[in-house]
N, C-alpha and C positions, 0 to 999 in steps of 0.2 A: 495441481495448477492450474488455475484459471487462466486462460488465454482469451482477450478482448480485442476484436479487432479496432482497431485506429480510429475507424468514423464513430464508435460509440464512448471513446473516452470521454470525450467534451460532455456529453451527458451524462455520462456517471459522476463525473466532478461536479456540473451541477445540480444533480441530484442528493449530492453528498453534501455539498454546501447550504443545500437548502435545509437538511437536517441538523447539521454539525455547524457549530463557530470553532474552527481550526487555524491554532496559532502555531505554525512550522516554523523549526529554526535549525538551520544548517550548522551539521555538527564538524564535518570536514569531507574535500572530495580532493581527487585523485585522478591522474591518466598516466596510464601506462607509456614509456618512451620505445618501447618496441612490438606492441600491440594495439590493435584499433578496439580499445577498449577505456571507459571513464567511470567513476564509481563515485558516488553522491552518497554520503552516509547526513541523515534526518533524524529529528526528534521532534514529536507534535503533541500538545496539549488539545486535547477536543472536549468539548461540552454540548453535549446533546441537548437540542433546544426543548426537546419536548418533555423533560425532567431535570434539566439542568444537571445530569450526574457529568463528573467530569473523569477523563480516561486518560494515560498517555500511551504513547506508540513511539516506535522506534521501528528505520527501516533503512535498508541499503538499496538503489538503483544501480541496476549495472547496466551503461549505455554500449553497445556495440556498433561500431561504425565498418561501413565495407570498406574495399581500398579506394574508392573515388570520395573519402571521407565523409558523404553520408551518411545520416542515422539509418543504422537496418533494423535494430532492434532493443528494446528495453525490457530489461527483467526486473521484476520489483521482489524484494523479500523484507515483509513486516509483518509487526504482531497484528493481530486480529482486534477488529472494532469489538465495540459492545456487542453487536446485532450480533457478529459472527461466533462470540465467546458465548454468549447464549443458546444458538443454533447448536454447536459443538456442546455444550452441556446438555441440552436436549438429547441431542441423539444418543449420549455416551447413557442416559437414565433408559432411552428406550430397550438399548443394549441389554443393560443391567437387568431389566424387567423381563426381555424375553429368554435372558438364561437361566 
């Protein structure tokens, strides 16, 4: 899991938009009637600006609210970005060589 302090989020968004053209589409969202939680399901078509490669990711955001109704926490579950896939594949190759 990756935990990012809130004050770093805007920097991450800015850096991501510098590297990619992103078209995000809402698929569905819902809120619980008896729990302090909301869900957003989305899909993104992403173009890497450096090589024009296109890939798609899908994700679910879970928003948790406190008893006061204020946003307390956000959890994100998504497919990996292209650079993350490369990083994971390289890690798998290193492990395979070591075995």
